[in-house]
C-alpha positions in Angstrom: 101.3 136.2 117.3 103.7 133.9 119.2 106.0 131.5 117.5 104.7 128.0 117.2 107.1 125.3 118.5 106.7 121.6 117.5 108.2 119.1 119.8 109.2 116.6 117.1 110.2 113.0 117.8 112.1 111.3 115.0 110.2 108.7 113.0 106.8 109.7 114.5 103.4 111.2 113.7 104.7 114.7 114.4 106.0 114.7 110.8 102.4 115.3 109.8 102.2 118.4 111.9 105.3 119.9 110.2 103.6 119.2 106.8 100.4 120.8 107.9 102.3 123.9 109.1 104.0 124.1 105.7 100.7 123.8 103.9 99.2 126.6 106.0 102.3 128.8 105.5 102.8 129.3 109.2 106.2 130.0 110.7 107.4 127.5 113.3 110.4 126.2 115.2 111.2 122.5 115.8 112.6 121.1 119.0 113.9 117.6 118.1 113.9 114.5 120.2 115.5 111.2 119.4 114.1 107.7 120.3 116.0 105.4 122.5 117.9 103.2 120.0 117.2 100.0 122.1 113.6 100.5 123.1 112.5 102.9 120.3 110.6 104.9 123.0 110.5 108.6 123.3 113.0 110.2 125.7 112.0 111.2 129.2 112.6 114.9 128.3 109.2 114.9 126.5 107.4 114.5 129.8 108.5 118.0 130.7 106.4 119.2 127.8 103.4 116.9 128.3 102.8 114.3 131.1 102.4 111.4 128.7 105.8 112.1 127.1 104.4 111.6 123.6 104.9 113.4 120.3 103.6 115.4 118.6 103.1 118.2 121.1 102.6 121.8 119.8 103.3 125.0 121.8 101.8 128.3 120.8 102.7 130.7 123.5 101.1 129.5 126.7 98.9 127.0 124.8 100.0 123.4 124.7 98.2 120.9 122.4 98.8 117.2 122.2 97.3 114.5 119.9 97.6 114.8 116.2 93.9 115.2 115.5 93.6 117.9 118.2 96.6 119.8 116.8 95.1 119.6 113.2 91.9 121.1 114.5 93.8 123.8 116.5 96.0 124.8 113.5 93.3 124.8 110.9 91.0 126.8 113.2 93.9 129.3 113.9 94.0 129.9 110.1 90.3 130.5 109.7 89.4 127.0 108.7 92.0 126.6 106.0 92.2 123.1 104.5 88.7 122.2 106.0 85.6 121.8 103.8 82.7 124.1 104.3 80.3 123.1 107.2 77.2 121.3 106.3 78.6 119.7 103.1 79.2 116.0 102.3 82.9 116.8 102.1 82.9 118.1 105.6 81.3 114.9 106.9 84.0 112.9 105.0 86.6 115.2 106.4 85.5 114.8 110.0 85.3 111.0 109.6 88.8 110.5 108.2 90.3 113.0 110.6 89.3 110.7 113.5 89.4 107.4 111.6 93.2 107.7 111.0 94.1 107.1 114.6 90.9 105.5 116.0 90.5 102.7 113.4 93.4 102.6 110.9 96.4 102.7 113.2 95.5 100.1 115.9 95.9 97.0 113.7 99.1 98.4 112.1 100.5 98.9 115.6 99.5 95.4 116.6 101.3 94.0 113.6 104.4 95.9 114.6 104.3 94.5 118.1 103.8 90.9 117.0 106.5 91.2 114.3 108.9 92.2 117.1 107.7 89.3 119.3 108.5 86.9 116.4 111.9 88.4 115.8 113.1 89.2 119.3 115.5 87.0 121.2 114.5 85.1 124.3 115.0 81.9 126.2 115.2 79.0 123.8 112.4 77.1 125.5 110.0 80.2 125.4 110.9 81.5 122.0 109.0 78.9 119.9 105.9 79.3 121.9 106.0 83.1 121.8 106.5 83.1 118.0 103.7 80.6 117.5 101.3 82.7 119.5 102.4 85.9 117.6 102.0 84.2 114.2 98.5 82.9 115.1 97.2 86.2 116.3 98.6 87.9 113.2 97.1 85.4 110.8 93.7 85.1 112.4 93.1 88.7 113.5 95.7 91.4 112.8 96.3 90.8 109.0 92.6 90.3 108.1 91.8 93.5 109.9 94.6 95.4 108.0 93.3 94.0 104.7 89.8 95.0 105.5 90.8 98.5 106.2 93.0 98.8 103.1 90.2 97.5 100.9 87.8 100.1 102.4 90.2 102.9 101.8 90.9 101.7 98.3 87.2 101.9 97.6 86.9 105.4 99.1 89.7 106.7 96.9 88.3 105.0 93.9 85.4 107.4 94.2 87.4 110.7 94.6 90.9 111.9 94.5 91.1 112.9 98.2 89.6 111.6 101.4 87.2 114.5 101.9 86.3 115.1 98.2 87.9 116.5 95.1 90.1 119.0 97.0 93.1 118.3 99.2 92.3 118.8 102.9 93.9 118.4 106.3 92.2 115.0 106.5 94.7 113.8 103.8 97.5 114.9 106.0 96.1 112.9 108.9 95.5 109.9 106.8 99.0 109.9 105.4 100.7 108.2 108.3 98.7 104.9 108.4 99.0 104.6 104.6 102.7 105.3 104.6 103.2 102.9 107.5 101.2 100.2 105.6 103.3 100.8 102.5 106.6 100.7 104.3 105.7 97.3 105.8 104.7 95.8 102.5 101.0 96.1 103.0 100.1 97.6 99.6 102.2 95.5 97.2 100.3 96.4 94.0 96.9 95.4 95.3 95.7 98.9 96.1 96.5 101.2 93.1 94.3 104.1 94.4 96.2 104.1 97.7 99.6 104.0 95.9 98.5 106.9 93.7 97.4 108.9 96.8 100.9 108.4 98.3 102.5 109.6 95.0 100.3 112.7 95.0 101.2 113.7 98.5 104.9 113.0 98.0 104.9 115.4 95.1 103.5 118.3 97.1 106.1 121.0 97.8 105.0 121.5 101.4 105.4 117.7 102.1 109.0 117.9 100.8 109.8 121.0 102.8 108.5 119.4 106.0 110.6 116.3 105.3 113.7 118.4 104.8 113.1 120.2 108.1 112.0 117.2 110.1 114.6 114.8 109.0 114.6 111.1 107.9 111.2 109.4 108.2 111.2 105.6 108.6 107.6 105.0 109.8 108.6 103.0 112.8 105.7 104.2 115.0 
């Protein structure tokens, strides 16, 4: 088999792919990219790998796969369905749901909060700054923060019923769900109100494969 290459952007979702590869026991290489320190955007070099210039992107010989969920499905399929519950079970339905929920539902309000936090803290003309900050604060208070709290309460309830998102066994859905929960925790969104979510993070942080991926991928600050 060809060597897998992960195009890995610092402080990004691609850290999950390194973790998945470690859990699956697959050999891989990392090609690292650094964000622009001013804009925090990915460098133009990533566009040579994929037209959108985003990370993660995985190369497996002539095959190029982008998007975290698609990469998870590709890698678990490559390993004969490892870390995926059996088809036709309730666990598989939970698995499929959370594999897509992580980016489709959980991340958008967290990204909106990041954007409006930056609007509030960014410099600008003195006559515009108060208006921009007032609008950002209003949108956060009336829409973004209530949405985040609603999602966290939902997830807290789910993990109150079982240890992992798909069921009683760890799965690739937990890897996919790690990013929005770590982002929420890093931005002060858990703060003792969600003990099951905090316990989930503690469990994943204790996994040897998680630690190996962090050592290989580098510092992880959950900026994006």
